[in-house]
C-alpha positions as CSV (number, residue, x, y, z in Angstrom):
1,M,-38.5,-17.4,24.7
2,S,-40.6,-19.9,22.3
3,P,-39.7,-23.0,21.1
4,A,-39.9,-21.5,17.5
5,L,-38.1,-18.7,18.1
6,S,-35.2,-20.7,19.6
7,Q,-34.6,-23.1,16.5
8,L,-34.5,-19.9,14.4
9,I,-31.6,-17.8,16.5
10,P,-29.2,-20.6,15.3
11,L,-30.2,-20.5,11.6
12,L,-29.7,-16.4,12.0
13,Y,-26.6,-16.8,13.0
14,G,-25.7,-19.4,10.7
15,A,-27.3,-17.1,7.8
16,C,-25.1,-14.4,9.3
17,F,-21.8,-16.3,9.1
18,V,-21.8,-17.9,6.0
19,V,-22.8,-14.3,4.1
20,L,-20.1,-12.7,6.1
21,L,-17.4,-15.2,4.9
22,Y,-18.8,-14.8,1.7
23,Q,-17.8,-11.2,1.5
24,A,-14.8,-11.9,3.6
25,F,-13.0,-14.1,0.8
26,K,-14.7,-11.8,-1.9
27,V,-12.9,-8.9,-0.5
28,M,-9.7,-11.1,-0.2
29,G,-9.8,-12.0,-3.5
30,Q,-9.9,-8.6,-4.6
31,G,-7.0,-7.9,-3.1
32,F,-5.1,-11.2,-4.8
33,K,-6.0,-10.0,-8.2
34,A,-4.7,-6.6,-7.6
35,I,-0.9,-8.2,-7.5
36,P,0.7,-8.7,-10.8
37,R,2.1,-11.9,-10.7
38,P,5.0,-13.1,-12.4
39,G,4.7,-14.2,-15.5
40,D,1.3,-13.2,-16.1
41,P,0.2,-12.2,-19.7
42,S,-3.2,-10.3,-18.2
43,A,-1.0,-8.1,-16.0
44,I,1.9,-6.6,-18.6
45,G,0.1,-3.6,-19.7
46,T,-2.8,-3.0,-17.8
47,R,-4.0,-0.7,-15.5
48,T,-6.5,-0.1,-13.7
49,A,-9.2,2.5,-13.8
50,S,-7.8,4.7,-11.6
51,Q,-4.3,4.9,-13.2
52,Q,-6.2,5.5,-16.1
53,Q,-7.6,8.3,-14.8
54,S,-5.0,10.0,-13.0
55,G,-2.6,9.5,-16.2
56,G,-0.3,7.5,-13.3
57,S,1.6,4.0,-13.6
58,D,3.5,2.7,-10.9
59,R,6.2,4.3,-9.5
60,T,7.6,1.0,-7.8
61,G,11.5,1.8,-7.8
62,R,11.3,5.0,-9.4
63,L,13.8,7.2,-7.4
64,T,11.8,10.9,-6.6
65,I,13.3,14.3,-6.3
66,H,11.6,16.9,-3.9
67,P,11.7,19.9,-5.1
68,E,13.3,22.0,-1.8
69,L,16.0,19.7,-2.9
70,L,16.8,21.5,-6.4
71,D,18.7,24.9,-7.0
72,A,17.8,27.7,-8.7
73,D,19.2,26.3,-11.9
74,G,17.5,22.8,-11.3
75,E,20.1,20.9,-10.3
76,I,20.1,18.9,-6.6
77,T,21.7,21.4,-4.6
78,Q,25.1,20.4,-3.1
79,D,24.6,22.4,0.3
80,D,24.7,20.5,3.8
81,L,21.3,19.6,4.5
82,L,19.9,19.8,8.1
83,T,18.7,16.2,9.9
84,V,16.6,15.7,12.7
85,R,17.2,12.6,14.9
86,F,15.1,11.7,17.7
87,S,15.8,9.5,20.8
88,G,15.8,6.2,21.0
89,D,17.6,6.0,17.2
90,N,20.1,2.6,17.6
91,E,21.5,3.9,14.6
92,Q,24.7,5.1,14.4
93,P,25.2,8.8,13.4
94,T,27.5,9.5,10.2
95,M,28.9,12.5,8.9
96,P,28.4,14.1,5.1
97,R,30.9,12.3,2.8
98,D,31.8,10.0,5.6
99,P,32.6,6.7,3.7
100,A,30.6,4.4,6.3
């Protein structure tokens, strides 16, 4: 191997490392900016471009009622529902309307 090439390889390695490190911090910074912080006035009332296009907003904490739980009148059904348990569940089985 020539002496010039043996000196060039560590420089190329270092340059690639710096570029990848910069890209990693750039991606992590975008993730940190996506989380609204308490008391951050810039996060109040702002929506991302994808939220503006879809018309949706953050649904954290909102209750979702699936259509299959509604009866013909649009009310939540009072019928007993079938549940499936898989082996390895460590929870104690509970009966419907059981106070525990």
